[in-house]
C-alpha positions in Angstrom: -10.6 -13.8 -3.2 -12.1 -11.4 -0.7 -14.4 -14.1 0.8 -11.3 -16.0 1.9 -10.6 -13.3 4.4 -14.2 -13.0 5.8 -13.5 -15.6 8.5 -11.0 -13.2 10.1 -12.8 -10.5 12.3 -9.9 -8.1 12.0 -10.2 -8.1 8.1 -12.1 -5.0 6.9 -12.9 -4.5 3.2 -13.6 -0.9 2.2 -15.1 -0.5 -1.2 -14.5 3.2 -1.6 -12.1 5.5 -3.4 -8.6 6.0 -2.1 -9.2 9.7 -1.3 -12.5 8.9 0.4 -10.8 6.3 2.5 -8.0 8.5 3.6 -10.4 11.3 4.5 -12.8 9.1 6.4 -10.2 7.2 8.4 -7.4 9.6 9.3 -6.7 7.7 12.6 -6.9 4.1 11.3 -4.0 1.8 11.5 -1.5 0.3 11.8 -1.7 -1.7 8.6 0.0 -5.0 8.0 -0.8 -5.4 4.2 -1.9 -2.8 1.7 -2.7 -3.6 -1.9 -2.4 -0.6 -4.2 -4.7 -1.1 -7.3 -6.3 2.2 -8.3 -5.1 5.3 -10.0 -2.0 4.6 -12.1 -0.5 8.0 -11.8 2.7 8.5 -9.8 1.4 11.5 -7.8 -1.7 9.5 -6.6 0.2 6.4 -5.8 2.8 8.4 -3.9 0.1 10.2 -1.9 -1.4 6.8 -1.0 1.9 5.2 -0.2 3.0 7.9 2.2 -0.4 8.0 3.9 -0.2 4.3 4.6 3.6 4.3 5.4 2.8 6.7 8.2 0.4 4.1 9.6 2.6 1.1 9.2 4.8 -0.9 11.4 7.8 -3.3 11.1 6.8 -6.1 8.7 4.1 -4.2 6.9 4.0 -5.2 3.2 2.9 -3.0 0.3 1.9 -4.7 -2.9 1.6 -2.4 -6.0 -0.4 -3.6 -9.0 0.5 -2.6 -12.6 3.6 -0.8 -11.2 5.2 -0.4 -14.7 2.5 2.1 -15.6 3.9 4.8 -13.3 7.2 5.8 -11.8 7.6 3.1 -9.2 11.3 3.8 -8.8 10.3 7.2 -7.4 7.7 5.7 -5.1 10.1 3.1 -3.8 12.8 5.7 -3.3 10.4 7.9 -1.2 9.4 4.8 0.8 13.0 4.2 1.8 12.5 7.2 4.2 10.0 4.9 6.0 12.4 1.9 5.9 10.6 0.1 3.1 12.7 -2.2 0.9 11.7 -4.1 -2.3 11.5 -7.8 -1.5 10.0 -9.1 -4.7 9.1 -7.9 -8.2 7.2 -9.7 -10.9 5.8 -8.7 -14.3 2.8 -6.8 -12.9 3.2 -6.6 -9.2 6.0 -5.5 -6.8 6.1 -6.0 -3.0 7.9 -3.8 -0.5 8.3 -4.5 3.2 9.0 -2.2 6.1 12.2 -3.5 7.7 12.4 -1.4 10.9 
């Protein structure tokens, strides 16, 4: 739950759309954990993933929700250019980690 993270001052919850977030915070980062749970269209997920990948560092983890509803294989392939590798996949979620 979100409230479990409120004791950490570095945790910031942004309850806005993905596009609004990317436009409002172009210089934000680096990110250690990103949970993708929004538009379930490959184009949108890929746009988000690349935006965050450019603002990630070694050890950053990306968790994608409902990844079977879009072309996750294409997203994961594109993220290999940023040194992300799949570390775990379940029925509804998949986790990638930046290795370098």
